N, C-alpha and C positions, 0 to 999 in steps of 0.2 A: 515477525510472528508468522503470520499465516499467509498466505494469500495465493491466491488463485492459481494460476496454472502455468504450466510450461507452455509458453505461448509462442506465437509467430516466430520472430527472429531466431531465437535460440534453438527451437526444436522443429518447427515446420520447415524453415529455410536452412537449418543447420548452421546458423551463424551465432556467434556469441559476442561478448563484449571483451575488448582487449584489456590488458592491465592498465589501471588508471591510478593516478595519484589522487588522494582524497583530501579535500579541504572542507571541513565541516562548517555549516552555518548553524550555530547553536540555537536550540530551543531553550526555554527557561530550564536551567540546570541540565541541559541536554536531554531532557525527558519530557514526554507528554503522556499523561495518564488518560487512558480512554476507558470509561467504565460503563457498565450496563445499566439497565433500567432502575435497579435498586440503588445506584450510586447517588451520593449527595451532590457531587460536582465533578466537572472535568477541569483540567488546567489549560486555559486557552493559550495560544501562542502570544508571546510578548514582542510587539513590533519593534521595540527599542533594542532587542537582542538579535535581530536579524541584520547581519552585516553585509555590506555590498562589496567587500574587498575582493571577492572572487568572481563576481559576475558583472561588476560595473554598477554605478549608482542608479542608473535608469531601470535596472531589473529588480530592485528591492521590493517594490510593491507586488510585482508578479511572483517573486519567490515566496513572499508572505502569503499571497492568495493560494499558491500551489500547496504550500504546507498546510493551510487550513482545509483545502479540499481533501488532501490525504487523511488528515485527522477526521474530517466529516465522514469519509468513506468507512473508516474503521469504527467510528461511533455508530453508524448505521448497521454495520455487521453485528456489533455486540448487542444492539437492540433489536436484531432480527427484522430490520426494515429493508426488505429486498427492493421495493420500489425506489426508495431513496438511493440505494446502491446502484441500481440500473440507470438512474438519471445522471450518474457521474461517469458513465462508461461510454466510450466511443463506439461507433458502428462496427468496425472490424472485430473488436473484442466481443461485442454482442452477438456477432454472427459466427463465432468460432465453434468448432466441434467440441472442444474441451468445455467451453462454457455451457453449451446446450446439454451435455452429458452430466456435468457435475454442479454447475452453478444454478441451482433451482431452489424453490421454496422448501421443498422436503429436506434436501441435504443441509441447507443453511439452518433450518429449524432444528434438526438433529444435532448439528454441530454446536449451535449457540445454547441449546439445552444443557450440554455437557461442559460448556466453557465456564471456567471460574469467572467471577465478575469483572476482573481487571485485565486489560490488555495494555502493555507498556510499549509505546512507540518511542524509540530511542535513537539517538545519533543520526537524525534526519539531515541529509545534506544534498545540495545540487552537485551532480557529478561534473567535475571540470571538463570542459570541452564538449559537453553533451548538448549545449544550446544550439539548435539549428534554426536560424532565423527564416530560412527559405521554407522549410517544412513546418515551422512553428511548433517544434517539439523540444523537449528537454527531459533529462532523466534524473531521478533521485534515488538515493540509496538510504537504507535505514535498517534498524534492527527491531524485530518484534519479539516480545516476550509475553507468553501467555501460559495458562494452565488449563489442562483438560481434567475434569474431576475424575477420580478423587484427587490425585496429586501428581499428575504427569506434566512436568514443566518442559516448555520448549523455548529455545532462543534461536531465532533464524534471521539471516540476512536476506533482505528483499531489495529488488530494484523495480522501479515503476517509471513508465514513460507517460508524460502528459502531452497533449496536443491542444492547440487553440483552434477552434472552429468558430469563426465570426467573433463574437464577444464571449464565448463560453469555453472554459478549460475542461477537458475530459481526460479520463484515463484510457490510454490506448494499448498499453501493455503492462502486465504485472507478473513478476516471476520471483520465486524463491531461488536464491543462489547458494544456500547451504546444501552441502552434499547430502543426498538422500531424500530431499524434499522437493526437488525441482520438477519432477515428472507428473505431479498431480496437484490439484488445489489443496491448500491447507485445510479447508473446511470440508473436505470430502470425508464423510463419516467412516468409510471403510479404511481410511488411513489409520484410524485410531481404534478400530474394532467397536465402534459405537452403533447403537440401534435405537 
């Protein structure tokens, strides 16, 4: 679905990610529904369905926590909780030019005002080979589906990098990989002609 910006590696340093084989770590029914303030419930991750076959048994808990963090981030977005979103983001991302220009209360409020109630986080998986023990980073890929009112539907592929700092996991990069959306944040109102 949405998210943030063309960030560091791919655009500032002109580096991208190579072709990778994908091994999904399924969520319940491979979907997680993230709903806004008027929603009755969200569908939490099912620990029994997170498999360790691709990352080793010792990483299952970390993968589950990572997936919950990603889900929490999008839940905060749909509920216009920018302080919660900011608490999940690492320093370099917080200090980026793109974030300071686009990721602010005004833009997020405009975006969420026009966002249909449901955001679907789908096909979330740990990218094989992305686990870097030395840097304490790992990358996830997923599909976001959302609707901007009245009925403009979007389906986008996103990649997100998480870093562990002490005991805390934070988002250090987030980028849309779908052609046409990767040069600006998904919630930048000007992308959609919103006011």
